[in-house]
C-alpha positions in Angstrom: -36.1 -42.4 -99.0 -35.2 -45.6 -97.3 -37.3 -44.8 -94.2 -40.4 -43.8 -96.3 -40.2 -47.0 -98.3 -39.2 -45.7 -101.8 -36.8 -48.7 -102.1 -39.2 -51.2 -100.8 -38.5 -53.8 -98.2 -35.0 -53.8 -96.8 -33.8 -57.4 -95.9 -30.4 -56.8 -94.4 -28.4 -53.9 -92.8 -24.7 -54.4 -92.5 -23.4 -52.1 -89.8 -19.8 -51.4 -88.6 -19.2 -51.0 -84.9 -16.2 -50.2 -82.7 -17.9 -52.2 -79.9 -21.2 -53.5 -78.7 -22.1 -52.5 -75.1 -23.1 -54.9 -72.4 -26.8 -54.1 -72.9 -26.6 -54.5 -76.7 -26.2 -51.0 -78.0 -24.1 -50.4 -81.1 -21.2 -47.9 -80.8 -20.4 -46.7 -84.3 -16.9 -46.3 -85.8 -15.5 -43.3 -87.6 -18.5 -43.2 -90.0 -22.1 -42.9 -88.9 -23.7 -42.3 -92.3 -27.2 -43.7 -92.6 -26.7 -46.7 -90.4 -29.3 -45.6 -87.9 -32.0 -45.5 -90.6 -30.9 -48.8 -92.1 -31.1 -50.5 -88.7 -34.6 -49.0 -88.2 -36.1 -50.4 -91.4 -34.1 -53.6 -92.1 -35.6 -57.0 -91.2 -32.2 -58.4 -90.1 -28.9 -56.8 -89.0 -25.3 -58.0 -89.4 -22.8 -56.2 -87.1 -19.2 -56.0 -88.1 -17.1 -55.2 -85.1 -13.9 -53.7 -86.3 -11.1 -53.8 -83.7 -8.9 -51.5 -86.0 -11.2 -48.6 -85.0 -10.4 -47.2 -81.5 -12.9 -47.9 -78.8 -12.2 -44.4 -77.5 -14.3 -43.1 -80.4 -17.2 -43.9 -78.0 -18.7 -40.6 -76.9 -17.9 -38.8 -80.1 -21.2 -39.7 -81.7 -24.5 -38.0 -81.4 -27.3 -40.3 -82.7 -30.7 -38.7 -83.3 -33.2 -39.1 -86.1 -36.2 -37.0 -87.2 -39.4 -39.1 -86.8 -40.7 -40.2 -90.1 -43.7 -38.6 -91.9 -46.3 -37.5 -90.8 -44.7 -37.0 -87.4 -41.6 -34.9 -88.2 -40.5 -32.2 -85.8 -37.9 -29.5 -85.8 -34.3 -30.6 -85.4 -33.2 -29.0 -82.0 -29.8 -27.9 -83.1 -29.0 -24.2 -83.0 -25.2 -24.3 -82.9 -22.8 -26.6 -84.6 -21.6 -28.0 -81.3 -25.0 -28.9 -79.9 -25.6 -32.6 -78.9 -29.1 -33.8 -79.0 -29.0 -37.6 -79.0 -27.1 -40.7 -77.7 -23.6 -41.9 -78.1 -24.9 -45.2 -79.6 -27.3 -46.7 -82.0 -30.2 -48.5 -80.2 -31.6 -51.5 -82.2 -34.1 -54.2 -81.9 -31.9 -57.0 -80.7 -34.2 -59.6 -82.2 -33.1 -58.4 -85.6 -29.4 -59.2 -85.1 -28.6 -62.4 -86.9 -24.8 -62.3 -87.0 -21.8 -60.5 -85.5 -18.6 -60.6 -87.5 -15.2 -59.7 -86.1 -12.6 -58.0 -88.3 -9.5 -55.8 -88.0 -9.5 -53.8 -91.2 -8.3 -50.1 -91.7 -10.4 -47.6 -93.7 -9.4 -47.1 -97.3 -7.7 -43.8 -96.5 -5.8 -42.0 -99.3 -3.1 -39.3 -98.6 -3.7 -35.7 -99.6 -1.3 -34.1 -102.0 0.9 -31.3 -100.6 -0.5 -28.0 -101.7 0.8 -26.9 -105.1 1.1 -23.4 -106.6 -2.4 -23.6 -108.1 -4.2 -24.8 -104.9 -2.3 -22.2 -102.9 -3.5 -19.5 -105.3 -7.0 -20.7 -105.0 -6.8 -20.8 -101.2 -5.4 -17.2 -101.2 -8.3 -15.9 -103.3 -10.8 -17.7 -101.1 -9.3 -16.1 -98.0 -9.5 -12.7 -99.7 -13.2 -13.4 -100.3 -13.6 -14.2 -96.6 -11.8 -10.9 -95.7 -14.1 -9.0 -98.0 -17.1 -10.6 -96.3 -15.8 -9.3 -93.0 -15.3 -5.8 -94.5 -18.9 -5.9 -95.8 -20.2 -6.7 -92.3 -21.6 -10.2 -93.2 -18.9 -12.1 -91.4 -16.8 -11.7 -88.2 -13.4 -13.1 -87.5 -14.8 -15.1 -84.6 -18.0 -16.3 -86.2 -17.0 -18.3 -89.2 -19.1 -21.5 -89.6 -17.7 -23.6 -92.5 -18.6 -26.5 -94.6 -16.0 -28.1 -96.8 -16.0 -30.7 -99.5 -13.3 -33.3 -99.6 -10.1 -32.9 -101.7 -6.7 -31.4 -102.1 -7.9 -27.9 -102.8 -10.3 -27.6 -99.8 -7.4 -29.0 -97.7 -5.2 -26.2 -99.0 -7.9 -23.7 -98.0 -7.8 -25.0 -94.4 -4.0 -24.8 -94.4 -4.4 -21.1 -95.4 -6.8 -20.6 -92.5 -4.0 -21.5 -90.1 -2.3 -18.2 -90.8 -5.5 -16.1 -91.1 -7.2 -13.8 -88.6 -10.1 -16.2 -88.2 -10.5 -17.7 -84.7 -13.1 -19.9 -83.0 -13.9 -21.5 -86.4 -16.8 -24.0 -86.3 -17.6 -26.6 -88.9 -21.0 -28.1 -89.7 -20.1 -30.4 -92.6 -20.4 -33.9 -94.0 -16.9 -35.1 -93.7 -13.9 -34.2 -91.5 -10.5 -34.3 -93.3 -6.9 -33.6 -92.3 -7.1 -29.8 -92.5 -9.8 -29.7 -89.8 -7.8 -31.8 -87.5 -4.9 -29.4 -87.9 -7.2 -26.4 -87.1 -8.4 -28.2 -84.0 -4.8 -28.9 -82.9 -3.9 -25.3 -83.5 -6.8 -24.0 -81.4 -8.3 -22.3 -84.4 -11.3 -24.5 -84.7 -13.5 -25.1 -81.6 -15.9 -27.8 -83.0 -16.4 -29.9 -86.1 -19.7 -31.6 -86.7 -19.9 -34.2 -89.5 -21.1 -37.7 -90.3 -17.7 -39.4 -91.0 -13.9 -38.9 -91.5 -12.0 -38.8 -94.7 -8.4 -38.8 -93.4 -5.0 -39.7 -94.8 -3.5 -42.9 -93.3 -1.3 -40.8 -91.1 -4.2 -38.8 -89.7 -6.4 -41.9 -89.3 -3.7 -43.4 -87.1 -3.5 -40.2 -85.1 -7.3 -40.1 -84.6 -7.2 -43.7 -83.4 -4.4 -43.0 -81.0 -5.9 -39.7 -79.6 -9.7 -40.2 -80.0 -10.3 -39.4 -76.4 -8.8 -36.0 -76.9 -10.8 -35.2 -80.0 -14.1 -36.2 -78.5 -14.5 -32.8 -76.9 -14.4 -31.0 -80.3 -15.6 -33.5 -82.9 -19.2 -34.7 -83.2 -20.3 -37.5 -85.6 -24.0 -37.5 -86.5 -26.3 -39.5 -88.8 -26.0 -38.1 -92.3 -29.7 -37.0 -92.3 -28.7 -34.6 -89.5 -25.3 -33.5 -90.7 -26.8 -32.6 -94.0 -30.2 -31.4 -92.8 -31.4 -28.3 -94.8 -33.1 -26.8 -91.7 -29.9 -26.9 -89.6 -27.7 -25.7 -92.5 -29.8 -22.6 -92.8 -30.0 -22.0 -89.1 -26.3 -22.0 -88.4 -25.6 -19.7 -91.4 -22.6 -21.5 -92.8 -20.3 -20.7 -95.7 -20.3 -23.8 -98.0 -17.2 -24.6 -100.1 -17.3 -27.4 -102.6 -15.4 -28.7 -105.6 -16.7 -29.2 -109.1 -15.9 -30.7 -112.5 -17.0 -27.7 -114.5 -18.9 -24.5 -114.2 -20.3 -22.2 -116.8 -20.5 -18.5 -117.4 -24.1 -18.4 -116.2 -23.2 -19.8 -112.8 -24.3 -23.5 -113.1 -22.1 -26.2 -111.7 -21.5 -29.8 -112.7 -20.2 -31.8 -109.8 -20.7 -35.4 -111.0 -20.5 -36.1 -114.7 -17.7 -36.1 -117.4 -19.1 -34.9 -120.7 -22.6 -35.2 -119.3 -22.6 -39.0 -119.3 -19.7 -40.7 -117.4 -20.2 -40.6 -113.6 -17.1 -39.5 -111.7 -18.5 -38.7 -108.3 -21.8 -38.9 -106.5 -23.3 -35.6 -105.5 -22.4 -36.1 -101.9 -23.5 -33.3 -99.6 -22.8 -30.5 -102.0 -26.5 -30.4 -103.0 -27.7 -30.1 -99.4 -25.2 -27.4 -98.6 -25.2 -25.4 -101.8 -29.0 -24.9 -101.7 -29.2 -23.9 -98.0 -25.9 -22.2 -97.1 -25.6 -18.5 -96.1 -23.0 -18.3 -98.9 -22.5 -21.1 -101.4 -19.0 -21.2 -103.0 -17.2 -23.5 -105.3 -13.4 -23.8 -105.6 -11.6 -25.4 -108.4 -8.6 -25.1 -110.8 -9.7 -23.5 -114.0 -8.4 -26.5 -116.1 -7.8 -30.2 -115.9 -5.6 -32.8 -117.6 -2.6 -30.5 -117.8 -4.6 -27.8 -119.5 -6.2 -30.0 -122.1 -9.7 -29.4 -120.6 -11.2 -26.2 -119.4 -13.2 -26.4 -116.1 -14.9 -23.1 -117.1 -17.2 -23.7 -120.1 -20.0 -21.8 -122.0 -22.6 -24.2 -120.6 -22.1 -27.2 -118.4 -22.8 -30.7 -119.9 -24.7 -31.7 -116.7 -26.3 -29.4 -114.1 -26.1 -30.4 -110.4 -26.3 -26.9 -108.9 -28.2 -24.2 -110.8 -27.3 -20.5 -111.1 -30.0 -19.8 -108.5 -28.0 -21.6 -105.8 -24.3 -21.2 -106.6 -23.1 -17.7 -105.5 -19.3 -17.6 -105.6 -16.7 -19.4 -107.9 -13.0 -19.3 -107.1 -10.2 -20.5 -109.4 -6.5 -19.7 -109.4 -7.4 -16.6 -111.4 
């Protein structure tokens, strides 16, 4: 929408970098997001060089954008681990009007330890994966996953540690603690995303060991990490959270009582519509049992019954 001009003229892009190369290229930090697109369209660019971010992140990025309309071409990614671009963002240097130095950590929040409910949900989800293997739609060494962010998805990844699944790949939007653990355990071979959402402990670990993780982690522009064409091609199983779901199969991911915004949609729309299997995982109730997450009809529809396929609660 930015590149095609729906928001009008863009005056400034403010971009975070881990460093600027000698020839003026921008090496992104732990989040690529839409920075490439913003740099392309903005009249002026301000670069914030954040020394808190490890310079060893360089080489983890894969920067490539689809040409704008009417010149779009297929995205040449056939596997989650494919690299098709550069390790930096190339910008028109005449646009750069300021470089600001800072040393500021990301706003990382710790994940809660898995509780009984999240462990039950994770167990049911793993049973679902096992049934997909029995049905011949999935193999133990060909699981490509997408995962939303949160304590319950993190519990699912903890459950995968003890599962029969090997050589797991992730083509997702955000990398969180559980994926790092799977990589460390040798259970996950590659994780492709656009950014990290790590606890403070794991963020420090990533900074200290970024050179080791470069072989198995790829950070892309969000328009590629969430691209419908690639999501369909790699045949992933999408797993996202929700606020409420109804008995028809509609899911509300964003609004409380249909009016108060709790989350943005994030990548769940991109992945739910285009995944091989689209699943949602959530406790069946909230606020200590005062509110049911399973309702007759959702107060706001983000994902229709035509796109959502599997719902998993502690029951």
